[in-house]
N, C-alpha and C positions, 0 to 999 in steps of 0.2 A: 504492499499499501506509503504509495507514495504521498509526497505531503503537494501540496498546490504554492504554488511563491510567489505568488501573484495576488493577494490578501499584506503577505508581507509589505513586498515590495511597492503598491500603494500607497500603505500603511507610514511606509516608511520618505515616500516624496513627499505626503503631507505634510509629513513634520520638520523637514529640511524647506519648507516651500511657509512652512507657516515658522518656522523662526528666521526665514532670513528676511520674511516681513516689516518681522519686527522688531531684528535689526535694520532694512534699512528707517525704519521709524526713530528709533533712537537717533540714526546720525544723524536726522537731517531736521531734530527736531535741537538734536548737543545743536550743531553747526550756525541755527536760528539764533539761541538763548549769545551763544559762544559773540557774532559777531554786534547784540542787541545789546548783552553788562558786557563781557570782555571786555572793553576797549579804552586807551590811556590816552586824556587826551595832558600833553606836556603844553602848560602857558605861561607869558611874564618868564621868561629867563636871561638872569643877568647877571650881567661878569666881573669878578672883582679879583686881581690881576696881587700877586705881591708886592713890592720896592722892589724885589730887584727881578721881579718877570716870571721867571722860575715860577709860580706857580699862579693856578687861577680855582676862584669862589665863589663855583657857579649857588644862586634862587631860584631858588625852580615851581609855576607850583605845577600838580597832577592830580588828575583828580580823572574820573572814570565813571560804571559806571548804571548812566540813567538817573530814574529818578531818585534812587531805593542805595547809592550810588560815594564814593568814598571821594575824599578833597585834602590836600597833607601840602604845604611848605616844607619846599628842600634843600638841602645843601649838601652841593660837593665839592671836595676840594681835589684836584687834580693834579699833574704837570701840564703846562705852558705847551708843549709840544701833545699830543694827548689827546684826545678826540671828545666829547663832550659821549656819556653815554650817563644814561639819568640810572638805570641799572647798576654803574659803578661807584666807588669811590663813597657812596653814600655817607658823614657824617652826622647827618643834624634831620630828623623829623617830626616833627608835629601838626595838627591843622589847622584848617586854611582861617580857623576866627582866629590870630592871632598877626601879629605883623611880625615879620623877620628884617634882620638891617644883620650885616656881614661888615667889619672895618680887621683892619689887620696895624700890628702893634709893630712889627719888624719882620725878615722875611718869614720868621719860623713863629710866629707866638697871630697869632687870629681872634679875632669877640666878640662872637655873635649874641647880638641883642634879640629877646627875642620878646613880646609883651604876649599876655594872656587874662582873662576873664577865671573868679578864682570860683568855678561850677566846674566843669568837667575838660579831662583836659588827659590827649595820646601822644606824649613822645619821648624821644629814639634820643640819645649825642652820646656823641664818641669824643676823648679824648684826647685822640691824635690822628691825624688822618691816617689810611691802610700804610705809605712804609713810613710809620714813626717818622716821619720830618719836619709833621705841620704841629707844632703845640693849638690847642679850640679851647680857650674859656670862654663859662657863657657868662649873660647878666637876664639874670629876667625882671621885669614891668608888667608889676598885674593892676589889673584894672584901664590899662590907660597907652595905647599900640603903640609902638613903635612906629619909626617910617616903616613906611614896605617899597 
């Protein structure tokens, strides 16, 4: 007595077809959400060069994500011969409802002044640049925005 293989192949084909359709639907939905929510816009880029012109501190606003998105003011410190890359050399990060000012004290020291309201603050600070050549100091002003 031989068992028919036709029902088995039909079941296997249906499984593969349903799985493939679900995978394709998930792929399309992921692409739709990624394009709507995953983007990042870099705005208001300001460069401040060290007195010896070897380093550049870049202040910028990074925002994205649509209506429920994010907005941060960030500072990066890089060598003058390097291209600006918002994902590298970050030394400071704070919410957008603050002002940020960068001032070089000398060739190897920089002061970052920022304002906060006394409510909630999301803050990231480093004491040194990534290559340990620039020491970073911070000054906080509460309630009075620093120049933007």
